Every structure is written in C-alpha cells, then in structure tokens.
C-alpha positions as CSV (number, residue, x, y, z in Angstrom):
1,X,0.0,0.0,0.0
2,X,1.2,3.5,-0.8
3,X,1.0,6.6,1.3
4,X,-2.6,7.4,2.5
5,X,-3.8,10.9,3.3
6,X,-7.2,10.7,5.0
7,X,-9.4,13.8,4.9
8,X,-12.7,13.6,6.8
9,X,-15.4,16.2,7.7
10,X,-19.1,17.0,7.6
11,X,-21.0,17.9,4.4
12,X,-20.1,21.3,3.1
13,X,-16.8,21.5,4.9
14,X,-14.9,21.7,1.6
15,X,-13.2,18.3,1.9
16,X,-14.0,17.3,-1.7
17,X,-12.5,20.4,-3.3
18,X,-9.5,20.4,-0.9
19,X,-8.9,16.7,-1.4
20,X,-8.9,17.0,-5.2
21,X,-6.5,19.9,-5.0
22,X,-4.1,18.1,-2.6
23,X,-4.2,15.0,-4.8
24,X,-3.4,17.1,-7.9
25,X,-0.5,18.9,-6.2
26,X,1.0,15.6,-5.0
27,X,0.1,13.6,-8.1
28,X,-1.8,11.2,-5.9
29,X,-5.0,9.3,-6.7
30,X,-8.1,10.9,-5.4
31,X,-10.7,8.6,-3.7
32,X,-14.1,10.0,-3.0
33,X,-15.4,7.3,-0.6
34,X,-18.7,9.1,-0.2
35,X,-19.4,8.3,-3.9
36,X,-19.5,4.6,-3.1
37,X,-22.4,5.1,-0.6
38,X,-24.1,7.5,-3.0
39,X,-23.8,4.8,-5.7
40,X,-25.7,2.3,-3.6
41,X,-28.2,5.0,-2.6
42,X,-28.7,5.9,-6.2
43,X,-29.6,2.4,-7.1
44,X,-31.9,2.1,-4.1
45,X,-33.8,5.2,-5.1
46,X,-33.9,4.2,-8.7
47,X,-35.4,0.9,-7.8
48,X,-37.7,2.3,-5.1
49,X,-36.0,0.3,-2.3
50,X,-36.7,1.3,1.3
51,X,-33.4,2.9,2.5
52,X,-34.5,2.3,6.1
53,X,-35.2,-1.4,5.7
54,X,-32.1,-3.6,6.6
55,X,-33.5,-6.6,4.8
56,X,-34.0,-4.7,1.6
57,X,-30.6,-3.1,1.9
58,X,-29.0,-6.5,2.5
59,X,-30.6,-7.8,-0.8
60,X,-29.4,-4.6,-2.5
61,X,-25.8,-5.2,-1.4
62,X,-25.9,-8.8,-2.5
63,X,-27.2,-8.0,-5.9
64,X,-25.3,-4.9,-6.7
65,X,-21.8,-4.7,-8.2
66,X,-19.9,-1.5,-7.3
67,X,-16.5,-1.2,-9.0
68,X,-13.8,1.4,-9.0
69,X,-11.8,2.4,-12.1
70,X,-8.8,4.7,-12.2
71,X,-9.6,7.3,-14.8
72,X,-7.5,10.5,-15.1
73,X,-6.0,10.1,-11.6
74,X,-9.4,9.8,-10.1
75,X,-11.4,6.8,-8.9
76,X,-14.6,6.6,-11.0
77,X,-17.5,4.7,-9.6
78,X,-19.5,2.2,-11.6
79,X,-22.8,0.5,-10.5
80,X,-23.5,-2.7,-12.3
81,X,-21.3,-1.5,-15.1
82,X,-22.9,2.0,-15.3
83,X,-20.7,5.0,-14.8
84,X,-23.0,6.9,-12.3
85,X,-21.0,10.2,-12.5
86,X,-23.1,13.3,-11.8
87,X,-26.2,11.2,-11.3
88,X,-25.2,10.5,-7.7
89,X,-24.7,14.2,-6.8
90,X,-28.3,15.2,-6.3
91,X,-29.3,16.2,-2.8
92,X,-31.8,13.4,-2.3
93,X,-29.1,10.9,-3.2
94,X,-26.7,12.4,-0.6
95,X,-29.4,12.2,2.1
96,X,-30.2,8.6,1.2
97,X,-26.4,7.8,1.2
98,X,-26.2,9.2,4.8
99,X,-29.1,7.0,5.8
100,X,-27.8,3.7,4.4
101,X,-24.3,4.3,5.7
102,X,-25.7,3.6,9.2
103,X,-26.4,0.0,8.4
104,X,-23.6,-2.6,9.1
105,X,-24.4,-4.6,5.9
106,X,-23.7,-1.5,3.7
107,X,-20.5,-0.5,5.5
108,X,-19.2,-4.1,5.4
109,X,-19.8,-4.3,1.6
110,X,-18.0,-1.1,0.9
111,X,-15.2,-1.3,3.5
112,X,-13.1,-3.8,1.6
113,X,-13.6,-1.9,-1.6
114,X,-12.3,1.3,0.0
115,X,-9.3,-0.4,1.5
116,X,-8.6,-2.1,-1.8
117,X,-8.2,1.4,-3.3
118,X,-5.2,1.9,-1.1
119,X,-3.4,-0.7,-3.2
120,X,-3.5,1.5,-6.3
121,X,-0.7,3.6,-4.9
122,X,-0.5,6.9,-3.1
123,X,-4.0,8.2,-2.4
124,X,-5.9,11.1,-0.9
125,X,-9.0,9.4,0.6
126,X,-11.9,11.7,1.4
127,X,-15.0,10.8,3.4
128,X,-16.6,10.6,6.9
129,X,-14.5,7.9,8.6
130,X,-11.3,7.5,6.6
131,X,-8.9,8.3,9.5
132,X,-11.0,6.7,12.2
133,X,-12.1,3.4,10.6
134,X,-11.1,2.7,7.0
135,X,-7.5,3.8,7.1
136,X,-6.6,3.9,10.8
137,X,-2.9,3.6,10.0
138,X,-2.9,6.4,7.4
139,X,0.3,8.4,7.5
140,X,-1.6,11.7,7.5
141,X,-5.1,12.4,8.9
142,X,-7.0,15.7,8.7
143,X,-10.5,16.7,9.8
144,X,-12.0,19.7,8.0
145,X,-14.8,21.6,9.6
146,X,-16.7,24.9,9.1
147,X,-19.6,26.6,10.8
148,X,-23.1,25.6,9.6
149,X,-23.9,28.8,7.8
150,X,-20.7,28.7,5.9
151,X,-21.3,25.1,4.9
152,X,-24.8,25.9,3.7
153,X,-23.4,28.8,1.7
154,X,-20.8,26.7,0.0
155,X,-23.3,24.0,-0.9
156,X,-25.7,26.6,-2.3
157,X,-22.9,28.1,-4.4
158,X,-21.9,24.7,-5.7
159,X,-25.4,23.9,-6.9
160,X,-25.9,27.3,-8.4
161,X,-22.7,26.9,-10.4
162,X,-24.0,23.6,-11.6
163,X,-27.3,25.3,-12.5
164,X,-29.2,23.0,-10.1
165,X,-32.4,24.7,-8.9
166,X,-32.4,24.6,-5.1
167,X,-33.6,26.8,-2.3
168,X,-31.5,27.9,0.6
169,X,-33.9,26.5,3.2
170,X,-34.0,23.1,1.5
171,X,-30.2,22.9,1.7
172,X,-30.3,23.9,5.3
173,X,-32.8,21.2,6.1
174,X,-30.9,18.5,4.2
175,X,-27.6,19.6,5.8
176,X,-29.0,19.4,9.3
177,X,-30.5,16.0,8.5
178,X,-27.2,14.7,7.2
179,X,-25.3,16.1,10.2
180,X,-27.7,14.4,12.6
181,X,-27.5,11.1,10.8
182,X,-23.7,11.2,10.4
183,X,-23.0,12.1,14.0
184,X,-25.6,10.0,15.7
185,X,-25.3,6.7,13.9
186,X,-24.1,3.8,16.0
187,X,-21.7,2.4,13.4
188,X,-18.7,4.6,12.7
189,X,-20.2,8.0,13.6
190,X,-18.7,11.1,12.1
191,X,-15.8,12.0,14.4
192,X,-12.2,13.2,14.1
193,X,-9.6,10.5,14.6
194,X,-7.6,11.2,17.8
195,X,-4.4,11.8,15.8
196,X,-6.0,13.9,13.1
197,X,-5.1,17.5,12.5
198,X,-8.4,19.5,12.8
199,X,-8.7,22.5,10.4
200,X,-11.6,25.0,10.8
201,X,-12.0,26.3,7.3
202,X,-14.8,28.7,8.0
203,X,-12.7,31.8,7.2
204,X,-10.3,30.2,4.8
205,X,-10.3,29.7,1.1
206,X,-9.4,26.4,-0.6
207,X,-5.8,27.5,-1.3
208,X,-5.1,28.3,2.4
209,X,-6.4,24.9,3.5
210,X,-4.5,23.0,0.9
211,X,-1.3,24.9,1.9
212,X,-1.8,23.8,5.5
213,X,-2.2,20.2,4.5
214,X,0.8,20.2,2.1
215,X,3.0,21.8,4.7
216,X,2.1,19.1,7.2
217,X,2.6,16.3,4.6
218,X,6.0,17.7,3.4
219,X,7.1,18.1,7.1
220,X,6.1,14.5,7.7
221,X,8.6,13.4,5.0
222,X,11.5,15.4,6.3
C-alpha cells in the first residue's frame, strides 16, 4: 500500500474540493469514498428500495456490483457497469447515502472496496471515517470543519454553479439531517480521529487549507 492521506469532515466542509486539489498537487490518486455510498443509494432510489429497511438493503448489497476504475488520476464509480458520474450528486441521493451508511451490511460491503483502493498507490481518501475506521494507520489524517452557515453557503454556491435549482432553506434542512445522521449513527459515527489535525476552514479559502495540509505532509517526509 502506498501513502494514504485521510481527509474527513461533515457535508459542506470543503473536503472534496480540498482533497482533489491536494491529490493534484502531489500527483496522488483521489478517492471519494462518499461516492460509493451514493452509488448504492442511487440504485436504491432508482429501484424504489426502502433505505431504512435492513433486509431490503441486504438484498441490494448482495445483488449490486460496485466497482472502481482509475480514470485520469481519479477513482470513477460504476454500479452494475454503469458510470454513475453526476447522477449521484443530487441532494436526495446524498441524504439517502447518509441513511444507508448507518447499516452494518452496507458498511461491510464497501469497507473492503475502500481499503482495496489503497493498493492502487499513493492516495488522498476523502470521506466521513477515513482516518478513524477505513485507514486507521494512514500516514496523515485531517478533519475539516466549518460553521453551519458557511457550509450551507458553500453547498448553495456549488449547486448554483451547476445550475441545479435549489432553495437555501432546502439545503439547510438537508444539511441538518445529514449532520444528525452522520454524528448519531451507532456504526462509525462522524468524528475526528484522535491523531487527526483539525482544520476550521470557516474563514479560509481552498488554497489556504491546501497549503496547511501540504505543509504538514511535506514536514512528515523530512
């Protein structure tokens, strides 16, 4: 396994943008582990499967093939051979992904796939429990955070840029629901690993956060 940089944090903390930038700077592979949960959630919603029913989710996991492919230094996610791409980026898919991630059968299915990604080489792994559960021995661990209003603003701006019609209040409700689900679930709740560097990015831009991470990583190689 190559070097693993684990970057965790709540929705809207900027971890996706930061992780991609760090991976690009270091020429590492970028692994968006949240996309794996979104991929399963996408199929569940597409097939009208109850995301709160453990039996239905167990069947979903046993009949779904989720694969990763290294395309242009990023891990692309395929569901039963379909490149799900932007289809998994809708708000309802994100909320459903947060829901199913609380079920052991789902986490078990995806855990080995996530760890397998570490065999591709040096990676920047982004998610909710990279440093605490998936890669507990990662060389570098970071936990990004920001206050709630700033996270809502970032998410709203992201969707506006993608020309996705969405209201501020709807984003606020979804973000609160995801925060509650992520932090209160019994299995691998959202939390910073004890040895993670915590970065409050509320008043920082992406470049400033990336600089902090790169400085820590380069210092770790001295």
